[in-house]
Structures are given as C-alpha cells and as structure tokens.
N, C-alpha and C positions, 0 to 999 in steps of 0.2 A: 235790841234783838228780842224777838218773841220767843217764848218757851213753847216749842211745838211738841206735842205728845206723839210719839212714834206708835204706829199700829196700822191696822188694815181699815180701809174705808168700807162703808156699807156695801157698795157695789162689788168690791173684791170678795167680800164674804158671801154675798148672794151668788156670785159667779162660781165660787168653790162649791157651794151647796148644790147648785144646778148640775155641775159636772159630776159630783158624787152621786146625785140622784140618777143621772143617765147611766153611770157605771153600774149602780145597783139594779136598775131595770134590765140591763143586759146580763149581768153575772148571776143574779139570784135564780132566775128561771132555769138557766143552763145548769147551775149547780144542783138545783132540786131535781131536774130531769135526770141527771146522772145518778143521783141518790136513789130515785125510784126505780131506775133501770137496774141498778146493782141489787136492790132489794128483791125485785122480781126474779132476777137471775139466781139469787140465793135461794128463794122459795122453790124454784124449779129444781135446783141442785138438791135441796133437802128432800123434795118429793122423790127424786130419782134414787137417792140413797135409801129412803124408806121402802120404795118398791123393790130395790135390790135385796134389802133385808127380808122382805116378804118372800121373794123367790128363793133365797137361801134357806129360809125356814121351811117352806114346803118341800124343797129338795131334801133336807135332813129328815123330814117326816117320811117322805117316800122311800128313802134309802135305809130307814130304820134307825137312824142315829138319834132321833127324838121320838117320843111317844105322844100321841094326841089324846087328850082327855075328852071323852064324849060329853058334850054340854047340852044335849037335848034329852028328852025323856028316854028315848032309845036311839041307837045308831046302828043301822043294819050294814054289816060288812059282807064279804064274800061267803064266809063260812058260818058266821054266828052273829047274833044281835047283842050289842053292848048296852048296858044300862048307864044312866047318867053318872058321871064320875069315874067310869072304868077307862083304862088305857087301851087305845087301839094302836096297832102298828102293822107293818107289812102289807100284804096284799089286801087284807080286810080294809085297811085305811085307804088304800088306793081306790078300791071299788066305791067306798063311801064318798070320797072326794069327787070322783068322776060322776057318780049318780046324782050328786047334789050340785053339779056344775061349780065346784069349788067350795071352800070353807072360808068363814070370816075369822080374821085374827086382828086383835087390837094392838095398839102400839105398846101398851104395858107388857103384853106377852112377849113382844119382840125385845123390849128392853130387859126384862127379867131373864130371857133366854140368852142374852148376850149378842143378839143380832143387830140391835140398834141402840148403841149406847154412846155414840160420839156426841150427839147434840142434846139429848134429853137425859138428865141425871135425876133419879128419884131419891138419891141419898144425900142431897144437899142439905146442910144444917138448916133446920126450920121448915123444911119442905118434905120431910119423910113421908113417903107414900103418895106424893103428888109431884108432877113435873116441876122442874125449877122454872123461875120466871123467865129465864132466857130461852126456854123451849118454845119454839114457834108452832110445832105440830103437837097438838094436845093428845092426852091419853084417850079421849073419846074417839079419836081417829081409828077407823076400821078399814082394813084392807080385805079384799077378796083375793085369795090365792087359789090357783087352779093347776091341775096337771093336764098338760096337752098330751093326748094319747091317740093310739090307733089299735085296732084289733090285731092279735097275732095272726100269722098266716093260716093257722088252723081254725081261727075264729073263737078260740076258747078263753083267751086271756087279753087283758089290757096291757099294752106296751107303752111305756113312757117315751114321749118324743121331746118334751120340754116342760118348762114351768112358766107361769105367768102370774103377775100380781097387778092389781089395779086398786085405785082408791075407791072405797065403797061409800063411806059417810063420815061426817064429823071432823074432817081434817081442816081445822081453822088455822089460818096463817096470819 
C-alpha cells in the first residue's frame, strides 16, 4: 500500500484563489464606495453644524449677548466710529454688519465662544492652541455671517428678518 500524502491539488488551490479574487473584485469597490459616501455625508453634516454655529454667533451679536471686537482700523456704526480693538454691540453693530454685507468669523472664534466645540478641540494634550488631528475643518476656515434685514415702515431703522452664514474660505476637509 502506498503512503499517500493528504492535501489539496494544485488545481483546487488555483480554483480557490480565483474564487477569492472574484469576490474581492466585487466586494472591495462596493465597500470603498460606501466608505466614501459616508465620509462625504459626514463632511456635509460638519459643514451644516459649522454654518449653524455661525448663525447662532451672529444672532447673539445682533441681540447683544456677545460683543464684536472691531478688527479693522476703524468700524463705522450707526452713531459712532470704533477703533481697532474696541467692542461694538447693539444697533451700531447691526449697521456695521449690514453696510459690509456681513462679517467674517473664523472657526477659532466660534470654538472659543462655545459655538462650535463638538468636533474641534483646541485643548487636546499636545495640541494646545491648534485644532486636534481629528478636526476635519481647520481653524483657517472663515465663515461670512450676515443679517438679513429690511427697512422699518418709517424707513429710519434696519429690522432683522433673519441670519445667514456661508463658507468664505480655507475650509479644508
């Protein structure tokens, strides 16, 4: 009686490799497509959260809950002109925002103000003062926030109708 070694033949091994190859050709692109779609959806959600944070920020500025620091040489309000570094609020700020078709606000301002702190943490150990590595929207990201308005019936004042935020620049995802 011959001693026969048990195992797979070369043809059986090739057949298994071919079957695995076919499965990989079908499954990998489908899995990658699902991954990229999920990532794109997450980016859209992050942008929506960021825009909402910008709208809440301009709402708080308009309602006087927060003060805006003039960051130009001078900022002309309704009643007075502010120098760089001075705080603006109230109707002066509303006039300034409307006259300039909005103001720019960066992500760091939103994070430090508590408007956008779910996804970008600046206080992660080793990353003080910089966004954490998991932050997809970088601090260079700038939003343009605006007050939607109309004139009062007597034509003397701006009346707020709503708020709008849009991505202006630097929002890398």
